C-alpha positions as CSV (number, residue, x, y, z in Angstrom):
1,M,-24.0,-13.0,23.6
2,E,-22.8,-9.6,23.6
3,I,-21.0,-8.0,20.8
4,R,-17.8,-5.3,20.6
5,N,-16.5,-4.3,17.6
6,I,-12.9,-2.9,17.3
7,A,-10.1,-2.1,14.9
8,I,-6.9,-1.9,15.4
9,I,-5.0,1.0,13.6
10,A,-1.2,2.2,13.6
11,H,1.7,3.0,11.2
12,V,3.1,-0.1,8.9
13,D,5.3,-1.8,10.8
14,H,4.0,-1.0,14.6
15,G,3.0,-4.7,15.1
16,K,-0.8,-5.3,14.3
17,T,-1.7,-8.4,13.2
18,T,1.5,-9.7,15.0
19,L,-1.1,-8.1,18.6
20,V,-3.7,-10.1,16.9
21,D,-2.0,-13.0,16.5
22,Q,-1.6,-13.0,20.2
23,L,-5.6,-12.0,20.9
24,L,-6.4,-15.0,18.9
25,K,-4.1,-17.8,20.7
26,Q,-4.9,-15.9,23.9
27,S,-8.5,-16.0,23.4
28,G,-9.0,-19.8,22.7
29,S,-9.4,-19.6,19.2
30,F,-7.1,-22.2,18.8
31,R,-6.5,-26.2,19.6
32,E,-4.2,-26.6,21.7
33,N,-2.2,-29.1,19.3
34,Q,-3.4,-26.4,16.5
35,H,-0.2,-25.2,13.7
36,V,-1.0,-21.7,12.9
37,A,1.9,-19.6,10.8
38,E,2.8,-16.6,12.2
39,R,0.8,-13.4,11.2
40,A,-2.0,-15.3,10.5
41,M,-4.4,-12.7,9.8
42,D,-1.6,-11.9,6.3
43,S,-3.1,-14.5,4.0
44,N,-1.8,-13.8,0.5
45,D,2.1,-14.1,-0.3
46,L,2.7,-11.0,-0.9
47,E,1.5,-9.9,2.4
48,R,4.0,-12.4,4.1
49,E,6.8,-11.6,1.9
50,R,6.4,-7.7,2.6
51,G,5.8,-7.9,6.1
52,I,2.8,-5.6,5.8
53,T,-0.9,-5.6,5.5
54,I,-2.4,-5.1,2.4
55,L,-6.0,-6.1,3.0
56,A,-8.3,-5.1,6.1
57,K,-9.5,-8.3,7.5
58,C,-11.7,-9.2,10.2
59,T,-11.8,-12.1,13.0
60,S,-13.8,-12.8,16.1
61,V,-12.6,-13.7,19.5
62,V,-14.8,-14.5,22.7
63,W,-13.8,-13.2,25.8
64,N,-15.8,-13.5,29.1
65,E,-18.9,-14.9,27.1
66,T,-18.9,-11.3,24.6
67,R,-17.8,-11.8,21.2
68,I,-15.3,-9.1,20.1
69,N,-15.0,-8.4,16.2
70,I,-11.4,-7.7,15.5
71,I,-10.5,-5.7,12.3
72,D,-6.8,-5.6,11.2
73,T,-6.3,-3.1,9.0
74,P,-3.3,-2.1,6.4
75,G,-0.9,0.5,8.1
76,H,0.0,2.1,4.1
77,A,-1.0,4.9,3.4
78,D,-1.4,4.1,-0.4
79,F,-3.8,1.7,1.7
80,G,-5.7,4.5,4.1
81,G,-9.0,4.2,2.4
82,E,-9.5,0.8,4.0
83,V,-8.7,2.3,6.9
84,E,-11.5,5.0,6.4
85,R,-14.5,2.8,5.3
86,I,-13.9,0.0,7.9
87,L,-14.1,3.0,11.2
88,S,-17.4,2.9,10.1
89,M,-17.6,-0.5,11.0
90,V,-16.5,0.0,14.3
91,D,-17.6,1.3,18.0
92,G,-13.9,1.9,19.2
93,A,-10.2,1.6,17.7
94,I,-7.0,0.4,19.1
95,I,-4.1,3.1,18.2
96,L,-0.7,1.0,18.2
97,V,2.1,3.1,18.6
98,D,5.6,1.5,18.6
99,S,7.3,2.7,22.0
100,A,10.8,4.3,20.0
101,E,9.5,5.3,16.8
102,G,6.5,6.9,18.2
103,A,3.2,8.6,16.1
104,L,4.1,8.5,12.3
105,P,2.1,9.9,9.9
106,Q,-0.5,7.0,8.9
107,T,-0.9,7.0,12.5
108,K,-1.9,10.5,12.4
109,F,-4.0,10.0,9.9
110,V,-6.2,7.4,11.3
111,L,-6.5,9.0,14.5
112,G,-7.7,12.1,13.0
113,K,-10.3,10.1,11.1
114,A,-11.5,8.2,14.6
115,L,-11.9,11.3,16.4
116,A,-13.9,12.7,13.8
117,R,-16.2,9.6,14.3
118,G,-16.4,10.1,17.8
119,L,-14.6,6.9,18.9
120,R,-12.8,7.2,22.4
121,P,-9.7,5.5,21.1
122,I,-7.4,3.2,23.1
123,V,-3.6,3.8,23.0
124,V,-1.1,0.7,23.0
125,V,2.6,1.6,23.3
126,N,3.8,-1.2,21.6
127,K,7.6,-2.9,21.7
128,I,8.3,-2.2,25.0
129,D,11.0,-4.3,24.7
130,R,12.9,-2.6,22.0
131,G,16.2,-1.3,23.2
132,D,15.6,2.6,22.2
133,A,12.4,2.4,23.5
134,R,11.1,5.9,25.2
135,P,7.6,5.2,26.5
136,D,6.7,8.2,28.3
137,E,8.2,10.9,25.4
138,V,6.4,8.6,23.5
139,H,2.7,9.2,25.7
140,E,3.5,12.8,25.6
141,E,3.3,13.0,22.2
142,I,0.3,10.7,21.7
143,F,-1.6,13.5,24.1
144,D,-0.2,16.4,22.3
145,L,-1.6,14.6,18.8
146,F,-5.0,14.0,20.1
147,A,-4.9,17.6,21.4
148,A,-3.7,19.3,18.0
149,L,-6.6,16.7,16.2
150,G,-9.5,18.5,18.1
151,A,-10.1,15.8,20.3
152,D,-12.6,16.2,23.0
153,E,-12.5,15.9,26.8
154,H,-13.6,12.6,27.3
155,Q,-11.3,11.4,24.1
156,L,-8.0,13.2,25.5
157,D,-9.0,10.8,28.9
158,F,-7.9,8.0,26.9
159,P,-6.8,5.1,28.6
160,M,-3.6,3.8,28.0
161,L,-1.7,0.1,27.8
162,Y,1.8,-0.8,27.4
163,A,2.7,-3.8,25.5
164,S,5.2,-6.5,23.6
165,G,2.5,-7.8,20.9
166,R,5.7,-10.3,19.9
167,Q,5.5,-11.7,23.6
168,G,1.9,-11.2,24.0
169,W,1.3,-9.2,27.2
170,A,0.3,-6.2,28.5
171,D,-0.1,-3.7,31.6
172,L,-1.6,-0.9,32.7
173,E,1.6,-0.1,34.2
174,M,5.0,0.3,33.0
175,N,6.6,-2.3,35.3
176,G,3.3,-4.9,35.5
177,P,3.8,-8.9,36.0
178,R,3.9,-9.0,32.2
179,K,2.1,-12.1,31.9
180,D,-0.8,-12.0,29.1
181,L,-3.2,-10.1,27.3
182,S,-6.4,-10.2,30.0
183,P,-6.0,-6.9,30.8
184,L,-6.5,-5.3,27.3
185,F,-9.5,-7.9,26.5
186,D,-10.9,-6.7,29.9
187,L,-10.4,-2.6,28.7
188,V,-11.7,-3.7,25.5
189,L,-14.9,-5.2,27.3
190,R,-15.2,-2.1,29.8
191,H,-14.3,1.1,27.5
192,V,-15.8,0.2,24.2
193,P,-19.7,0.4,24.2
194,T,-21.9,-2.3,22.6
195,P,-23.4,-1.2,19.1
196,G,-27.0,-0.5,20.8
197,L,-28.5,-0.3,16.9
198,D,-32.5,-1.0,16.5
199,K,-32.9,-5.0,16.0
200,E,-36.4,-4.4,14.8
201,A,-36.1,-2.3,11.9
202,P,-36.1,-3.4,8.5
203,F,-32.8,-5.1,7.6
204,G,-30.0,-2.9,6.5
205,M,-25.9,-3.1,5.7
206,V,-23.7,-0.5,4.3
207,S,-20.9,-2.9,2.2
208,T,-17.3,-2.3,3.0
209,I,-15.1,-4.9,2.0
210,L,-15.2,-6.7,-1.2
211,E,-13.9,-9.9,-2.3
212,S,-13.9,-12.7,-4.7
213,D,-14.8,-16.6,-4.0
214,N,-14.7,-19.2,-6.6
215,F,-17.3,-21.0,-5.3
216,L,-19.7,-18.6,-3.7
217,G,-18.8,-15.3,-6.3
218,R,-19.0,-11.4,-4.6
219,I,-18.4,-12.1,-0.9
220,L,-19.7,-8.4,0.9
221,T,-18.6,-8.0,4.4
222,G,-20.5,-5.3,6.6
223,R,-22.0,-4.6,9.5
224,I,-25.6,-4.8,10.0
225,E,-26.7,-1.3,10.7
226,Q,-30.8,-2.2,11.0
227,G,-32.9,-5.1,12.0
228,R,-32.1,-8.7,11.0
229,A,-30.7,-10.7,8.6
230,R,-31.4,-14.2,7.4
231,V,-30.8,-16.7,5.1
232,N,-32.9,-16.6,1.8
233,M,-34.1,-12.9,2.8
234,P,-35.0,-10.5,-0.4
235,V,-32.7,-7.6,-0.9
236,R,-32.2,-4.9,-3.1
237,V,-29.0,-2.7,-3.5
238,L,-28.8,0.8,-3.5
239,R,-26.0,3.2,-4.5
240,P,-25.2,6.3,-2.2
241,D,-27.2,8.7,-4.5
242,G,-30.5,6.1,-3.9
243,T,-30.5,4.2,-7.2
244,I,-31.4,0.1,-7.6
245,V,-28.1,-1.6,-8.6
246,E,-30.5,-4.9,-8.4
247,T,-32.2,-7.5,-6.4
248,G,-31.7,-10.8,-5.2
249,R,-31.5,-13.0,-1.9
250,L,-28.4,-13.6,0.6
251,T,-28.0,-17.4,-0.8
252,K,-25.0,-17.7,2.3
253,L,-24.8,-15.3,5.6
254,L,-21.5,-16.2,7.0
255,S,-20.1,-14.8,10.8
256,F,-16.7,-14.5,11.8
257,R,-15.1,-17.3,14.6
258,G,-11.3,-16.9,14.5
259,L,-9.8,-17.1,11.5
260,D,-13.0,-19.5,10.0
261,R,-16.0,-17.6,8.3
262,V,-19.0,-20.0,9.6
263,P,-22.3,-20.0,7.6
264,V,-25.0,-18.9,10.5
265,D,-29.1,-18.7,9.5
266,E,-29.6,-15.6,11.1
267,A,-28.1,-12.5,12.1
268,E,-28.8,-8.5,14.1
269,A,-28.0,-5.4,14.2
270,G,-24.3,-4.6,15.3
271,D,-22.8,-7.8,14.3
272,I,-20.3,-7.9,11.3
273,V,-20.8,-10.6,8.8
274,A,-20.1,-11.6,5.4
275,V,-23.1,-12.1,3.1
276,A,-23.2,-13.5,-0.5
277,G,-25.6,-14.2,-3.9
278,L,-25.2,-11.0,-5.3
279,S,-23.8,-10.4,-8.6
280,D,-23.6,-6.4,-8.9
281,A,-23.2,-4.8,-5.4
282,T,-19.8,-3.3,-4.7
283,I,-18.2,-0.8,-2.2
284,P,-20.2,1.2,-0.6
285,D,-23.2,0.1,-1.6
286,T,-26.4,-0.5,1.0
287,I,-27.6,-3.7,0.9
288,A,-31.3,-3.9,2.5
289,D,-34.7,-5.4,3.1
290,P,-36.8,-4.0,-0.3
291,A,-38.8,-2.1,2.5
292,L,-36.3,0.3,2.8
293,D,-36.1,3.0,0.3
294,A,-32.9,5.5,1.3
295,P,-29.9,4.2,1.4
296,L,-27.7,4.4,4.4
297,P,-25.1,6.8,5.0
298,S,-21.8,5.6,4.0
299,T,-17.9,7.2,3.4
300,P,-17.0,8.0,-0.6
301,V,-14.2,6.5,-1.3
302,D,-11.2,8.9,-1.9
303,P,-10.0,9.7,-5.5
304,P,-7.0,8.4,-6.9
305,T,-4.0,10.6,-7.0
306,L,-1.5,9.0,-9.3
307,T,-2.0,7.2,-12.9
308,M,0.3,4.5,-14.8
309,T,-0.5,3.3,-18.3
310,F,-0.4,-0.3,-18.6
311,R,0.6,-1.9,-22.3
312,I,1.2,-5.0,-23.9
313,N,4.5,-6.8,-23.6
314,D,5.5,-5.4,-27.3
315,G,9.4,-6.0,-26.9
316,P,11.9,-8.5,-28.9
317,L,11.8,-10.9,-25.2
318,G,8.0,-10.6,-25.5
319,G,5.5,-13.6,-24.7
320,R,8.2,-16.1,-24.4
321,E,8.2,-15.9,-20.3
322,G,4.4,-15.3,-19.5
323,K,1.2,-17.2,-20.5
324,K,-1.1,-14.2,-20.5
325,V,0.2,-11.6,-23.0
326,T,-2.7,-10.0,-25.0
327,S,-4.4,-6.8,-24.8
328,R,-7.7,-8.3,-24.0
329,Q,-6.6,-10.6,-21.5
330,I,-4.5,-7.9,-19.1
331,R,-7.6,-5.6,-19.6
332,D,-10.2,-8.2,-18.0
333,R,-7.7,-8.9,-15.0
334,L,-7.7,-5.3,-14.6
335,F,-11.4,-4.3,-15.0
336,K,-11.8,-7.8,-12.3
337,E,-9.3,-5.8,-9.9
338,T,-11.9,-2.9,-9.8
339,E,-14.8,-5.3,-9.0
340,G,-12.7,-5.7,-5.3
341,N,-10.4,-2.7,-5.1
342,V,-12.7,0.2,-5.2
343,A,-9.6,3.0,-4.8
344,I,-8.2,1.4,-8.5
345,K,-9.4,3.4,-11.5
346,V,-9.3,1.3,-14.9
347,T,-9.7,3.4,-18.3
348,E,-8.9,2.8,-21.7
349,S,-5.9,5.0,-23.0
350,A,-5.1,7.2,-26.0
351,E,-2.3,4.8,-27.0
352,S,-3.6,1.5,-28.6
353,E,-3.7,-1.8,-26.7
354,A,-2.9,0.3,-23.4
355,F,-4.9,1.5,-20.5
356,E,-4.9,3.9,-17.6
357,V,-4.9,2.7,-14.0
358,A,-5.4,5.3,-11.6
359,G,-4.7,4.8,-7.7
360,R,-3.5,5.8,-4.5
361,G,0.1,5.7,-4.6
362,E,3.4,3.9,-6.5
363,L,2.7,1.0,-3.7
364,Q,-0.7,0.2,-4.4
365,L,-0.4,-0.1,-8.1
366,G,3.2,-1.9,-7.4
367,V,1.4,-4.9,-5.9
368,L,-1.7,-5.2,-8.6
369,I,1.6,-5.2,-10.8
370,E,3.3,-7.7,-8.8
371,T,0.2,-10.0,-8.1
372,M,-0.7,-10.0,-12.2
373,R,3.1,-11.2,-13.1
374,R,3.0,-13.7,-10.8
375,E,-0.2,-15.3,-12.6
376,G,1.9,-15.1,-15.7
377,F,1.1,-11.9,-17.1
378,E,3.7,-10.2,-19.5
379,L,2.9,-5.9,-19.4
380,T,5.1,-2.8,-19.9
381,I,4.7,-0.4,-17.4
382,G,4.7,3.6,-18.1
383,R,6.3,6.3,-15.7
384,P,3.9,7.4,-12.9
385,R,1.7,10.6,-13.0
386,V,0.0,12.2,-10.6
387,L,-3.4,13.9,-11.2
388,F,-4.0,17.0,-11.5
389,R,-7.4,18.7,-11.4
390,N,-8.9,22.8,-11.6
391,N,-10.5,24.4,-8.5
392,E,-13.8,25.6,-9.6
393,E,-13.7,28.5,-7.2
394,T,-10.3,30.1,-7.8
395,G,-9.6,28.1,-11.8
396,E,-5.9,27.7,-10.2
397,R,-4.5,24.1,-11.7
398,E,-4.0,21.9,-8.0
399,E,-1.8,18.9,-7.5
400,P,-1.4,16.2,-4.7
401,Y,0.8,17.2,-2.1
402,E,2.3,14.6,1.0
403,E,2.9,15.1,4.0
404,V,6.3,13.4,4.6
405,L,8.2,13.0,7.9
406,V,12.2,11.8,7.8
407,D,14.0,10.7,10.8
408,V,17.7,11.1,9.6
409,D,21.3,10.5,11.8
410,E,22.0,14.6,12.1
411,P,24.8,14.4,9.7
412,Y,23.0,13.5,6.5
413,S,19.8,16.1,7.6
414,G,21.5,18.8,5.4
415,V,21.5,16.9,1.9
416,V,17.9,15.9,3.0
417,V,16.6,19.3,3.2
418,E,18.5,20.5,0.3
419,K,17.1,17.0,-2.2
420,M,13.6,18.2,-0.5
421,S,13.9,21.5,-1.9
422,M,15.0,21.2,-5.1
423,R,12.0,19.1,-5.4
424,K,10.0,21.9,-4.3
425,G,9.3,20.5,-0.8
426,V,8.5,22.9,2.2
427,M,10.0,22.1,5.3
428,Q,7.3,22.1,8.6
429,D,9.1,21.3,11.8
430,M,12.6,20.1,12.5
431,R,13.3,18.5,16.1
432,P,15.7,16.2,17.8
433,S,14.0,12.2,18.2
434,G,16.6,10.9,20.3
435,G,19.7,8.5,19.3
436,D,21.5,11.6,17.2
437,K,18.6,11.3,14.4
438,V,16.5,14.6,13.8
439,R,12.9,14.4,12.3
440,L,12.0,16.3,9.8
441,T,8.8,17.0,8.5
442,F,8.0,18.7,5.1
443,L,4.8,19.2,2.6
444,I,6.1,18.1,-0.9
445,P,4.2,17.9,-4.0
446,S,3.7,14.1,-4.9
447,R,5.2,14.5,-8.3
448,G,8.6,15.3,-6.1
449,L,8.8,12.0,-4.0
450,I,8.2,10.1,-8.1
451,G,11.8,8.5,-7.9
452,Y,13.5,9.8,-5.0
453,H,13.4,7.1,-2.5
454,G,16.0,5.6,-3.6
455,E,18.2,8.2,-3.8
456,F,17.4,9.0,-0.4
457,L,18.5,5.4,0.9
458,T,22.0,6.8,-0.5
459,D,22.3,10.1,0.6
460,T,21.7,8.5,4.2
461,R,23.4,5.7,3.5
462,G,20.4,3.9,4.2
463,T,19.7,4.3,7.8
464,G,17.3,7.3,6.9
465,I,13.0,6.5,7.6
466,M,11.2,8.6,5.2
467,N,7.3,8.5,5.8
468,R,4.3,9.7,3.8
469,L,1.0,11.1,4.0
470,F,-1.6,12.5,1.6
471,A,-2.5,16.0,2.4
472,G,-4.9,16.9,-0.2
473,Y,-4.5,19.3,-3.5
474,K,-3.0,22.6,-3.3
475,P,-1.7,25.4,-6.1
476,Y,0.3,23.7,-9.0
477,A,4.2,24.2,-8.1
478,G,5.8,24.5,-11.1
479,T,8.5,22.3,-13.0
480,I,10.3,19.7,-10.8
481,E,13.8,18.3,-12.2
482,G,13.7,14.7,-12.9
483,R,16.7,12.3,-13.1
484,R,19.8,14.0,-13.6
485,N,21.7,10.9,-15.1
486,G,21.0,9.4,-18.4
487,S,21.0,6.4,-20.0
488,L,23.5,3.4,-21.3
489,I,21.3,1.1,-24.3
490,S,21.8,-1.6,-25.8
491,A,22.8,-1.0,-29.5
492,E,22.8,-4.9,-30.2
493,D,20.2,-8.0,-29.4
494,G,22.2,-11.3,-28.0
495,A,23.7,-12.2,-24.7
496,T,25.7,-9.9,-23.1
497,T,29.2,-11.1,-22.5
498,Q,31.9,-10.6,-19.8
499,Y,34.6,-8.9,-22.3
500,A,32.0,-5.9,-23.2
501,L,30.5,-5.3,-19.6
502,F,34.1,-4.9,-18.3
503,S,35.0,-2.4,-20.6
504,L,31.5,-0.7,-19.7
505,Q,31.4,-0.7,-16.2
506,D,33.9,2.9,-16.5
507,R,30.3,4.4,-18.1
508,G,28.2,4.3,-15.4
509,T,26.3,1.8,-13.0
510,L,25.3,-1.2,-14.8
511,F,22.2,-3.4,-14.3
512,V,23.2,-6.5,-15.9
513,D,24.9,-9.2,-15.6
514,A,27.4,-11.7,-18.4
515,G,25.0,-13.8,-20.3
516,E,22.0,-12.4,-19.6
517,K,19.5,-11.7,-22.9
518,I,19.3,-8.1,-24.4
519,Y,17.7,-6.2,-27.2
520,T,18.4,-2.8,-28.9
521,G,16.8,0.2,-26.9
522,M,17.0,-2.4,-23.5
523,I,18.7,-0.1,-21.0
524,L,21.7,-1.6,-19.4
525,G,22.6,0.9,-17.0
526,E,23.1,4.3,-15.4
527,H,25.4,6.8,-17.2
528,S,28.3,8.3,-15.4
529,R,26.6,11.2,-17.2
530,E,23.5,13.3,-18.3
531,N,23.5,12.1,-21.8
532,D,22.0,8.6,-23.1
533,L,24.8,6.3,-25.0
534,D,24.6,4.2,-27.4
535,V,26.9,1.0,-26.7
536,N,27.8,-3.0,-27.9
537,A,27.3,-5.2,-25.0
538,V,27.4,-8.3,-26.7
539,R,30.9,-7.9,-28.0
540,E,33.1,-11.0,-27.9
541,K,37.3,-10.8,-27.5
542,K,38.7,-12.0,-30.9
543,L,40.7,-14.9,-30.6
544,T,44.4,-14.7,-32.1
545,N,47.1,-17.4,-31.8
546,I,49.3,-14.2,-30.2
547,R,49.6,-14.3,-26.6
548,A,50.9,-11.5,-24.6
549,A,51.9,-10.9,-21.1
550,G,48.7,-9.8,-19.2
551,K,46.0,-10.1,-21.9
552,D,44.4,-13.1,-20.2
553,D,44.2,-11.5,-16.8
554,A,41.0,-11.9,-15.0
555,L,38.1,-9.4,-16.2
556,L,36.5,-8.7,-12.6
557,L,32.5,-7.2,-12.7
558,T,31.2,-4.7,-10.4
559,P,28.0,-6.7,-9.6
560,P,25.2,-5.2,-11.3
561,R,22.6,-2.9,-9.5
562,R,19.0,-5.4,-9.3
563,M,16.4,-3.4,-8.9
564,S,12.7,-4.6,-7.6
565,L,9.8,-3.4,-9.6
566,E,8.8,-0.6,-7.5
567,Q,12.5,0.7,-7.6
568,A,12.3,0.1,-11.5
569,I,9.1,2.3,-12.0
570,A,10.3,5.3,-9.6
571,Y,13.6,5.1,-11.2
572,I,12.1,5.7,-15.4
573,E,11.5,8.7,-17.1
574,D,8.6,9.8,-19.8
575,D,10.2,7.8,-22.6
576,E,11.3,4.7,-20.8
577,L,9.1,1.7,-20.3
578,V,9.5,-1.1,-17.6
579,E,9.0,-4.2,-19.0
580,V,7.0,-7.0,-16.5
581,T,7.3,-10.6,-17.2
582,P,7.1,-13.5,-14.4
583,S,10.8,-14.3,-14.6
584,A,12.2,-10.5,-15.3
585,V,12.0,-7.0,-14.6
586,R,13.7,-4.7,-17.9
587,I,13.6,-1.4,-18.6
588,R,13.5,0.0,-22.2
589,K,13.4,2.9,-24.0
590,R,9.5,3.4,-25.3
591,Y,11.0,3.3,-29.0
592,L,13.1,1.2,-29.7
593,D,15.2,1.9,-33.1
594,P,17.8,4.8,-32.0
595,N,16.7,6.2,-35.6
596,E,12.8,6.6,-33.8
597,R,14.1,7.7,-30.6
598,K,15.9,10.6,-32.4
599,R,13.2,11.5,-34.6
600,M,10.7,11.7,-31.6
601,S,12.8,13.2,-29.4
602,K,13.2,16.2,-32.5
603,V,9.6,15.9,-32.6
604,K,8.9,16.8,-28.8
605,S,11.6,20.0,-29.0
606,D,10.0,21.0,-32.0
607,V,6.7,21.2,-29.5
């Protein structure tokens, strides 16, 4: 059977996983009466809840006696490392673009990588059924983007389809019959070349996706670059530098059939397979026949740009809500994560019972923390910090920068430009994007974006959309002003009372409601001024037998500001921590005792 390998790549929320759903259904991968969940490729709970793809996944469909291996890739920039490696496995790519939003930063990033590898992408303008669709303008944007990224004349002559992934149709013309996705299937068979690899050479494949299975152990997925793989054949694993990691046998060889992985006895060059039986192989190692001396070319993993400190939960409420609370359990879990998630690096911290976890962004680390809390872990998280480096040639200190693309209503563009410039952002472009909206492009240090997203949504009344993409390392931009407001800090242990909170809500915005357990040093809200304020939120009303008019009026509390895990991590300052347990996310001071806080702040100011 002939094979085609394609990746579906796009910006987050442009409809990749929904389109894959329809491709699976219309190719006959499911039985007539089979119940299939929506977004079937989003296999874990977090992906379903957030509506985003976090891990790249492979599936396979058969169309006109040709097997098409399809890889659904993440759209968020924090998981961009997955997309770079995936492109090494495929011979073609479908670039999916929203018909209203157009080409956004992640589209630009993955398209640049695809063009650099010599792929000739198929462009699909998705969500044509949207009321604010502007397909002709989006077509021009895509052509300009191809040209700006240095596409050659063959790549510039890209085929384009109009589609609605949700409704399950694609057409070559804007006003086509809109029946099904057969035009897309046929275009893939015509436009994407067969792998064309040497099937007679010694077996070799590069591991691209790594996952763990309770029964099979480590499962490594990749494309066979040469030769044939057989069950129980002896292999050895080579690092990119040529060192031998281990030798072993392929105890299982799995091929993709729809959503399932099916055991096969043999697979040949060009096919995408998963193998089991190796204990130390990781990404991007070469798994090969012992006759192969040198590793196959592989895509190196981009270095992390952001780090956080993961500590044990040593607060007064620690150990009450979670099952896994010791530093040994946290350490084992973090190092297990690095086996399958090569974009994350874990090192021992200078602090006792703490670990430095580095990754590509706040969302990526936030997903790891959320996964751990669901597994029963309790831990405290420090403020995210960017990883600086020294340029070996110039000796300058450099920091990571991001390209930020902002879509806002015109009245709010001024405040966004002002806030971005305060955070050392430099505006690169400003143009109207239709519907009284303006599209602004900035280049800004990654430090400047930590904690800004919530402020951005407030400034734009929730109507603004901000997308970001790692743009490389550039010279250090200097100090950036942090959060302006201080904190309301609990001075007592106990449970909050409505009476105490009623008098405190004039002092700022509260994060807690009546009846919640609190402790000394826990942050209860944001002060309306710049200084921190110790407050008593457990004070009860004194009961007397004297009644007076107006004394028993209802005490109405403003609903508290509830923060998600990512919002809390972005909100805190250097002297604050986020306490994460299976049932709560709290913010606290690093030093709970007020006297110790004063002493440490004095030491810091003296230094």
